N, C-alpha and C positions, 0 to 999 in steps of 0.2 A: 794864604792870600788874605789881605785885609778886607774887612767888610766894606762894601761900597756905600756911597751916600744914599743910594736908593734903598738898600737893605736896611740901613740904620733908620731911615724914614719909616719903613714898614714896622720895624720893631717898636718904634716909639709911637707910631700912628694907630696901631691896632692892638688893643688890649684884649686879646682873644680869650685869655684865661679868666678874665674878670668882667664878663659881659653884664653890665649892671641893668640896663634897660628898665629902670625903675618905674613901676606903676603902683602907686599907693593911694590911700584915701585922701591925702592932701592934694593930689593932682586930679582926682576924679571925684568931684563933688557929688554927693548923693542926697544930701539933705534938701528937702523941698522938691525933689524930682518926683514925677509920677511913679507909682509902684512898678509898672512894667519897665520903665527906664532904669530904675535901680536894679531890678532883677537882671536886665541886660548887662549893666555894668559889672555886677557881681559875677555873672557868667563869663564876661570878658576877663576879669581878674583871675578867675579859676582856670581859664584856658592858658593864661600867661604862666600861672604857677605850674600847670601841667607841663608846659614847655621847659620851665626851669628844672623840674624833676627829671624830665627826659634828658636834658643837657647834662645834669650831674651824673646821670647813669651812662653818659657817653653815647646815648642814642640820638645822634645829631640830626638824622633825617626826621625823626619824629618831633624833636624839639623845633626844628625849622618849620614843620607843618603847623604846629601850635602857634608859633610866633607870627606866621603869615596870616593866620586867622585873626589875630589880635591887631596886627599892624595897621589895617585900614582905618581903624577907629581911634588910634592913639594920636596925641598932639604932635605937631611937627618938631617940637623941641625934644621929643624922645629919641633915644639912640637906637631904637629897634631896627630901622632900615640898615644902619651901619653894622649891627650885629648880624642881620639876616644875609646881607650879600657876602659877608665873610664865611658864615656858617654854610650857606648853600654852595659856595665855591669849594669849601673843603670836602663836600660830599659829591663833587662833580656835577652839580646841578647849575651849570653856568647860565643856561638860558633863563632860568628863574632869577639867578643872582643879579643879572644885569638890571632888572626892573628896580631892585632895591638899591643897587649902586647908584642909579639915577636919582632915587629919592634921597639917598645919603648926600649926594652932591648938592642937591637943592637945599639940604639942611646944613650946608657949609662944612661937611666932613672934609678935613684937610688931607686925609691919607692919599698918597699917590697910588696906593694899591687899587683904588677905584678905576684909575686910568688903565692899569694893567688888566683888570677884568674886562673892561670895555674893549681894549685892544685885542685881547684874545677872542672875545665874542665876534668882533668884526673880521678877524682873520679866519675864523671858522666859516663865516659866510662869504669869504672871498672879497671882502670890501677893504682892499689893501690901502687905498688912499685914506680911509678913516683910521686904519691902524696907525699910519704915519702921524695923523693929527693927535692921537692919544699918546703916542710915544714921545711927542715933544715935551710932555710934562715930566720926563725922566732924563736925568743926566748921568745915569749909572754907567759904569764902564763895562758891564757885561750884558745886562738885560737890554738896554737901549740899542747898542750896536747890533746885537743879534736879531732882535725883532725888526729893527729898521731895515737891516740888510735883506732879510727874507721878505719884508713887505715890498721893497723895491724890486726884488726878483719877481714878485707876483704881478707887478705892472711892467715887466720887461725892461727895467732900467738897470742893466747889469753893472755898468761903471759906477753908478750911484750906490749900488748894493756893496760893491767891494770897497768903495771909499768909506761908507758907514762902518763896515766891518773893521777897517784899518785902525779905528780908534782903540780897539782892544790891544794893539801892539804896544801901547804905553805901559802895559803891565806884562813883563816877560813871562810871568806864571801862566798867562792865558795864550801863549803861543800855540800850543797843541790844539786848543779849542778853536783858535782863529784858523789854523791850517785846515782843520776838518771842515769847518763851515764855509771857508772860501772855496775849497774843493767841491763841496756839496752844492753850493749855489752855482758854481761853474758847470757842474754836472747837470743840474736841473735846467739851466739856461742853454744847454747844448754846446757849451764852450769846452769841448773835449780836451784840447791841448792845455788849456789853463787848469782844468780839473786834474789832469795827469800831473801837472807841475806841483799843485798844492798837495795832492795825495802822496806823491813821491817824497816831497819834503817831510811830510808827517811820518811816513814809513821809515825815513832815514833818521828821524829824531832819536837821539840816544836816550836810553832808560825810559822809554815810553811804551806802555802796553795799550793795545786797542781793546775797548770794551765791546760788548756784543753788537750794539746797533751800528757804530761807526765801521766795525769790521764788515758787517753785512752790506752796508752801503758801498764801501770801497771795493769789496770783492764783486759786488753786483756790477759796478762800473767796469772793472777790468774784465769781467766775464763778457760783457757786451762789446768790449774792445778786442777780445780774443787774446788777452795777455796773461797766459798761465803763470809766468814767472812772478808777476806782481801779485797774483792770487796766492801763490805760495808764500810770498813775503808777508801778506796779510795774516795767513795762518800762523806764521812764526811769531808774529807780534801779539797773538791773542792770549798768551800766558798760560795759566794753570789748567791743565786738562783734567785735574781731579774734580773740578767744578763741573757738574752735570750740564749746566746751561751752556758753558763754553764748549763742552764736548759736543752737545747737540748742534750748536751754532757752527762748529767746524764741520760736522757731518753734512749740514745743510749747504755750506759753502762748497764742499767737495762735490756735492751732487748737482751743482749749477750746470745748466746746459744752455744752448743757444735760444731756447724758448723762454728763458727767465725774463720776466717783465721788470722794468725799472722800479726801484723802491721809492724814489723821490717823485711821487706823482703830483704833489702840490707843495707850495711854500709852507702849508700847515704842518706837513711832515717834518720839515727842517725846524720850524718853530717849536714843535712839540719836543724834539730832542734838546733844543736850547733851554726850554723851560725845565725839562727833567735834569739837565746838567746843573742848573741853578739850584734845584731842590737838593741835589747831592752835595753841592758846595755848602749850602746852608746847613745841612746836617753835620758836615765835618766842622763847621764853624761853631757848633754847639749853640745854635740860636734856639729861640723858643720852638718847641717841637712842632707846633701846629703850622708854622710858617713853611717849612719844607713840604708839609702835606698839601698846602694850598697850591704851590707850584707844581707838585706832582699831579694834582687833580686837574689843573689847567692843561698840563701836557697830555693826560689821558683824554681830556675833552677834545683837544685839537686833533688827535690821531687815535681813533678808537681801536686801531689794530696794533697799537704800541702797548705791549704787555708789561714792560719793565716798570712804568709808573705805578701800576696796580700792585705789583709785588712789593715795591718800595712802600706804598701806603699800608699794605698789610703788615710789613715789618715794623712800621711806626706804631701800629695798634698792638702788635706783639710785644714791643718794648714796654708797654704799659699793662701787659697781661690781659688785654681786652680781646680775647681769642675769638669771640663770635663776630665782633666788628672786623677783625683781621680776615676771617674766613669769607666775609662778604666781599672784600676786595679781591682776595685770591680767586674766588669763584668766577670773577669776570674774565679771567685768563682762559682763552679758548684752546681746545685740544690741538689745533694745528699751529699754535704759537710756541716759540722757543722756550718761553717761561712756564709752559704748562706743567712740566715735571716738577719744577721748584714750587709752583703754586700748590699743586696737589700734595706734595710732600709736607708743606707747611700746614695745609688743612688737616692732614692726617695727624701731625704732631699736636696741633691745637685740640683736635677731638680727643686725643689721648690725655692732654692736660685737663680737659673737661670731663674725663672719665666716660666718654661715649665710645666705649671700646669696640663695639660691633662695627660701627661706621668707620672708625679708624683702621681697624684690621682690614676691612674690605678695600680701603684705599691703598694701603701698603702692599697687599697681595696683588692688586691690579698693577701697581708700579713694577713689581717683580716680574709679572707676566709680560708687560708691554714695553719695558725698557731694559737696558743692560743693568744687571744687578749691581748695586753699590753697597759699600760698607755701611753707609748711613741708614739705608733701609733695613739691612740685617740687624743692626744694633737696635734700631727703634722697634722692630718686631720683637726682638729679645726683651726689650723693656715692657712692651705691651703684654707679652705672654707672662712675664713675671708679675705684672700688675694684676693679671687675672688668674694667678696661681697655677698656670700651666707651665711648671718649671722645666720639665723635660724638653718641651718645645722651645722654651726660652733658651736653654743651654744649646740647643741645635742651632738656633739663629745666631747666638753669640759666637759659636765656633765657626760658623760660615764667615763672620766678619773678620776673624783673625787672619785669614788668608790675604787681606788687603794691606796689612801693615808692612812697610818696608823696613822699619826699625822696630825690632821686637820689644824694645824698652817702652815704646809708646802704647803697647797693648795692655798696660797694667790695669786700666780702668775696666776693660772688658773682662780680664781675668778675675778681677775683683767682683764684677757682676755675676760671673759664672759661680764663684765661690758662694755668693749670697743665695743664688738659686739652689745650689746643693744644700746649703744650710737650711733653707726653708723646707726642703724635702726630708730633712733629718739625716742626710748623709754627711756627717760631720768630718769624717776622714777626707772625703773628696773636697769639702769646703775648705778644710785646713790646707790641703794641697794647693788649691788655687789662690788662697789668701797669701800663702808663702811665695808662690810664683810672682804674684803681683808685687809683693814687698821687695822681692829681689830686683825687679825692674825699676821701682820707684818707692823707696821707703818713706812712709808717712805715719803720723800718729794714728790716723784712722785705721790703717792696715794693722799696725801693732795692736791696737785695741781689739780689732776683730779676731786676730790670731789668738791673742791671750784669752779673750772671752770664749772662743770656740774650745780651747784647751780646758778652761775651767768647767764648761758645761759637760765636757766628756769625762772630767775627773782625772785627766792625765797630764803629765809634765807640769805639775802645779808650780814648781819652782821657776820654770821658764815662763809660764803664764804670768806669774807675779812680776817677773823682770820686764816683760813686754807691757803689761798694764801700768806698772809704775812709770815706765818711760813715756808712755802715751799721756798719762795723767800729769806728769811734771811739765810736759809741753803745753797741754790744753786743760788746765784745772777749772776752766769755766764752761767746758762742753758737757752738757748734762748726761749724754749717753756714755761718755768716757768715765765720768765720776760714778755713774751707776755701775759700770763694769768693775771698777775698783771696789765699790761696796759689795757687789755680788761675790767677788773673789774672797773677801773676808767672811761673808756668809758661808760660803762653801767649805771653808776650813773650820767653821764653828765659832768664829770670833764675832759674835752677834752685836756686841756693843760698838765695836769699830765699824761694822757693816752699817749700823743705823746712822752713825755720824756721816758717812759718805752718802747713803741713800736719801737721808733727809734733805741734804743740800742738792742732790741730783733732782729730787722732785720739785725743788724751787727753781732750778735752772731750766728744767724741761717739763713744765706743768701740764702739758697735753699728752705726755707719754704714759699710756696705760701700764705698760710693763714695769716701769719704775715703781708705781704705786703697789703693784703686785709683789715686787721684790721687797719693798719696804714693809708691807703687811706681813710677809713671811718672817722677816727679821724681828719685827715687834712680837710676833707670836712666840718665837723661840726665846726671846728675852723675857717672856712672861707678861707682856703688855697686851693682853687679849683684846680689850676694848679698842685700842688704837689699831690693832691688826684688822679687826672687822671694818673699822672706818676706812682704812686704806684699800682693802679688797673691794668694798662697795664703790669707792672712787674709781678703782681700776675697771670694774665691771660696767660702770656708766660711760666710760670713754671708748672711742674707737682705737683699736690696737694697730698702729701703723707698723709696728715691728714684725707683725705676722708670727710672733713667737708665742705669745700668751694664749693659753687655751681658756676661753671664757667659761666653758662648762666646769672646768676644774676650779676656777675662781669662785663660781657660784656654789659649788660643793663645799668649798672652804668656808664660805659665808654661812652655809647651812649647818655644817658639822664640825668646823674647825679643821686643822690639818694634822697629819701624822708627824711624829717627831722627825726632825732632820738628822740624817747620819752624815757627819762631816767626812770629807775625802781624806785619804791618806797623803801625807806630804812630809818633806824634810823640814821639820819645825825650825831647826837651828839655821838652815840656809835661808829660809823665808824671812825669819826675824832679822838676820844679818842684812838682807836686801832692804827690808823696811827701815832699819836703823840707818844704814849707810845713805839711803836715798833722801831721807828727811821728809818722806811723804806724809807722815802723821803731823809733823809740825806745819807743813804746807796746808794741810786740810784744816788744822786748827785756826790758822791765819785767815783762811777764806770763810770759815764758819763764823768767825767773829766779826767779819766785815759788815 
């Protein structure tokens, strides 16, 4: 769908990511002022700077609070009101945003988004004639017809509502949206025959899946009409049952009875879904990310019982790895809402990313107790247990997840994770088994590297290990851990000079990997370069070991006492040299080392 004129106006009218609202000494004269006034001005500027810091840290609620404290004393020429109404809207603080939208309008802010905020505010307070007045400022083919239609529904002008909505039919891509809202407005206005007509046309529309909210609304209507066949058709249109939210929505629809109350209790409910639909479209249009958040926040404001906008907002924060902000949005989803499971799952995942393991574990175990077990929960608990070095429990949860795969080939990532867990436990035979299983399902350079490295560490099948490691290296010569494995293979056979060549470059490619510096230190030591060895071991000891393989106590002992002479593994020298020569791995490494 093409971006509409209204959306383009928003994108050009709101520079959300570069809120300048400049307040500097050239605009706030302090010379000649009384001391107390100068101190007040300095305090004001400090408050503004605190707001800027909060904004840069993505703490928009706090940033807005600081800006609000400054705004009452700033000149009208400042952009602060324009910044504030947008910022407050993004945080769902619409009642406060309206005040600054009015100020921005007085300052001749040309953005049509001011009228959007005002219209939504008036809709929330059931002032639908005022909504119509503000919508006049928009000629958008989506926002204007939807909001206008629902506003007319709010003042019992059904024909005018349907006429306004009809403007959407100019764009064939909006037909499904039109049919749903035409049916919903008819439903709300008590026009049951018309509601059935529009809902039926939507259900018969080919290649169309119903998302959760439209499915709930339509099923609710047919439940009140006593039409079980149409409810079944709704269920068939809902799509993928592997999605927990859809599964829960289907369960809820199946449990409807004659006492179920209507969902469309006010035009604000329909408007909220319209605004959320716009947020989804804008996200797919790859617009500025904050713009979809604004519309989702408006949707959540209009219908506080609508959980999907909060989940959407949380996902937008997740996309920027702002996990705490995301969790604030997810936490607003209530236990009795369809999205509660999804919200709690994401909170748990984010806590895992933040390494707040105890809280994360409590959430996932609660989900296992209170909901049907899912593959995602088992896998995530496996990740959590592995992150906290509880490898046996990790393996147990991973194994539970394997039962959910319809296609065995898709299980390779879980098999790989099980192999890593066994590797961390020191059970290299079991680790090798699972790495090989994973490689059978989906051969990759990473798996070849892991299998080869596992063999090298055990000192067995050295010829196969070299074959696998060379294959991985030739595909990924710029991956630090793979280059390290190649260097460590040369170390294990006693070829320390070649080992150093690879390990030096590996340390440059992955400068935060403690294990690589430990390996390089060992190679330097065996090559007689003792001072360089001590330097690398000290470097290794100072870093966090993400590989979980390096024993820091052993490294510290080497720094204190040196290391025992290395005993190279036994191998078929002729076969390995043939592999090395045939592959051209040394020439490839020379090329990259000289780059």
